[in-house]
C-alpha positions in Angstrom: 27.8 181.4 280.0 26.4 184.5 278.4 22.8 184.3 277.4 21.8 184.7 273.8 20.3 188.2 273.1 16.6 188.1 272.4 15.3 190.0 269.4 12.6 191.7 271.6 14.8 192.6 274.6 14.7 190.0 277.5 13.3 186.6 277.4 10.5 187.9 279.6 9.2 189.7 276.5 8.2 186.4 274.8 5.0 185.9 276.8 4.2 189.5 276.1 4.9 189.1 272.4 2.6 186.0 272.3 -0.2 187.7 274.2 -0.1 190.9 272.1 0.0 188.8 268.9 -3.0 186.7 269.9 -5.1 189.7 271.1 -4.5 191.7 267.9 -5.0 188.7 265.6 -8.3 187.7 267.1 -9.5 191.4 267.3 -8.7 192.0 263.7 -10.3 188.9 262.2 -13.9 190.3 262.1 -12.7 193.8 261.5 -13.6 196.1 258.5 -9.9 196.4 257.7 -9.5 192.7 257.1 -12.8 192.8 255.1 -11.4 195.7 253.0 -8.2 193.7 252.2 -10.4 190.7 251.2 -12.5 192.8 248.9 -9.5 194.5 247.3 -7.9 191.1 246.7 -10.8 190.2 244.5 -10.1 193.1 242.2 -6.3 193.5 242.1 -2.9 192.0 242.4 -2.7 190.3 245.9 1.0 191.1 246.3 0.3 194.8 245.7 -2.6 194.7 248.2 -0.4 193.0 250.8 2.5 195.4 250.4 0.2 198.5 250.7 -1.6 197.0 253.6 1.6 195.9 255.4 3.0 199.4 255.1 -0.2 201.0 256.4 -0.4 198.6 259.4 3.3 199.2 260.2 2.7 203.0 260.3 -0.5 202.6 262.3 1.2 200.3 264.9 4.1 202.8 265.1 1.7 205.6 265.8 -0.1 203.6 268.4 3.1 202.7 270.2 4.6 206.1 270.1 1.5 208.0 271.2 0.1 205.4 273.6 -3.2 206.4 275.0 -3.2 209.7 273.2 -4.6 207.7 270.2 -7.9 207.7 272.1 -8.0 211.6 271.9 -8.2 211.6 268.1 -11.5 212.9 266.6 -13.3 209.6 266.0 -16.3 211.1 264.3 -14.2 212.9 261.7 -12.2 209.7 261.1 -15.4 207.7 260.6 -16.8 210.3 258.2 -13.6 210.4 256.1 -13.3 206.6 256.0 -17.0 206.2 255.1 -16.7 208.7 252.3 -13.6 206.9 251.0 -15.3 203.5 251.0 -18.3 204.9 249.1 -16.0 206.6 246.5 -14.2 203.4 246.0 -17.5 201.5 245.7 -18.6 203.9 242.9 -15.3 203.5 241.2 -15.5 199.7 241.3 -19.0 199.8 239.9 -18.3 202.0 236.9 -14.8 200.8 236.1 -14.5 198.7 233.0 -11.9 195.9 233.2 -10.9 194.2 230.0 -11.4 190.5 229.9 -8.3 188.4 230.7 -6.6 191.3 232.3 -3.2 190.1 233.7 -2.5 190.9 237.3 0.9 189.2 237.6 3.7 191.2 239.3 6.0 191.1 236.3 3.4 192.5 233.9 1.5 194.9 236.1 3.8 197.9 235.7 2.3 201.2 236.9 -0.9 199.5 237.9 1.0 197.5 240.5 2.3 200.7 242.1 -1.1 202.4 242.0 -2.7 199.3 243.7 -0.1 199.6 246.5 -1.0 203.2 246.9 -4.8 202.5 247.0 -4.3 199.6 249.4 -2.2 201.8 251.7 -4.8 204.6 251.8 -7.8 202.4 252.2 -6.3 200.2 255.0 -4.7 203.2 256.7 -8.0 205.0 256.8 -10.0 201.9 257.9 -7.5 201.1 260.7 -7.3 204.7 262.1 -8.9 204.8 265.5 -9.8 201.1 265.2 -10.0 198.6 268.1 -6.7 197.0 267.3 -5.0 200.4 267.2 -6.5 201.3 270.6 -5.4 198.0 272.1 -1.9 198.5 270.8 -1.8 202.0 272.2 -3.1 200.8 275.6 -0.6 197.9 275.8 2.3 200.2 274.8 1.3 202.7 277.5 0.9 199.9 280.1 4.3 198.2 279.5 6.3 201.4 278.8 9.3 202.2 276.6 11.2 199.1 277.7 8.7 196.8 275.9 7.6 199.1 273.1 9.5 197.2 270.4 7.8 193.9 271.5 4.3 195.5 271.3 5.1 197.0 268.0 6.5 193.9 266.3 3.8 191.6 267.8 0.9 193.8 266.8 2.3 194.5 263.3 2.9 190.8 262.6 -0.6 189.9 263.8 -2.1 192.5 261.5 0.0 191.3 258.6 -1.1 187.7 259.3 -4.8 188.6 259.2 -4.2 190.6 256.0 -2.5 187.7 254.3 -5.3 185.4 255.3 -8.0 187.8 254.0 -6.1 188.4 250.7 -5.8 184.6 250.2 -9.5 184.2 250.6 -10.3 187.1 248.3 -7.8 185.9 245.7 -9.4 182.4 245.7 -12.9 183.9 245.4 -11.7 185.7 242.3 -11.0 182.4 240.6 -14.5 181.0 241.6 -16.9 183.8 240.7 -17.4 185.5 237.4 -15.4 188.8 237.2 -18.5 191.0 236.5 -20.5 189.5 239.4 -17.5 189.8 241.7 -17.0 193.4 240.8 -20.7 194.2 241.7 -20.4 192.3 245.0 -17.2 194.2 245.9 -18.7 197.6 245.0 -21.8 196.9 247.1 -19.7 195.6 250.0 -17.6 198.7 250.0 -20.7 200.9 249.8 -22.2 199.1 252.8 -19.1 199.6 254.9 -19.1 203.3 254.0 -22.7 203.7 254.9 -22.2 201.9 258.2 -19.3 204.2 259.1 -21.2 207.3 258.2 -24.2 206.2 260.2 -22.0 205.4 263.2 -20.4 208.9 262.9 -23.8 210.5 262.8 -25.0 208.5 265.8 -21.9 209.5 267.8 -22.4 213.2 267.0 -26.1 213.2 267.7 
C-alpha cells in the first residue's frame, strides 16, 4: 500500500514542524513585534492589522529560510535605528491624530483606510521583526536541516508567528472596547514611543 503524501515532505517532518512551531511561538510571545500588533489593534481594523502582519511575517520567514545563517550578518545597529525611528514617528502620529467619535472600522465600510492600515501594519511588523530572535532561530533551523526540510521550517515558523499575531490582535481589539478611545490612543502612543526609545538606546549601546 502506498503511503499518503505528507504536506511537509516525509512523515519524519512532523516532529520538526511541531518543534519549530513551539520554539517560534514561545519566543514571539514576549516580543516587541507581538506588542506592536497588539497596540495597532487598539487603533485600527483588526483584520487589516492581521493581513498586513501575516504578509510581513511570511516575507520575513522566507528571507530567513532562504538565507539561513546569513541573516546574522545583517547590520543590526542600522536595523534597530530604523525601527526605533519608525516607532517614534508612529507614536507622534497617534498622539496628534484626531479620530472622529464613532468611527466605523468594519471591513465593508473601511475603504481606502483598510488598505492603508494593511500597508502600515506590514511596514511596522516587517521592521520590528527584521533581525529579531525568531528570524534568527528560523534561519539557524533552516541552515541546520537543509533544503530538504526548508518548507517545513518555513510553514511552521510562519504559522507560529501568525498565531501569536492573532492572539495579540484579539487582546488589543478587546482592550479597545473596554478603555475610552482618547485614553487608549494616548497609551498606544506612549507605548510605541517607549519601544522606539528602547531600540535607539540598544543601537547606541551596541555601537559604543
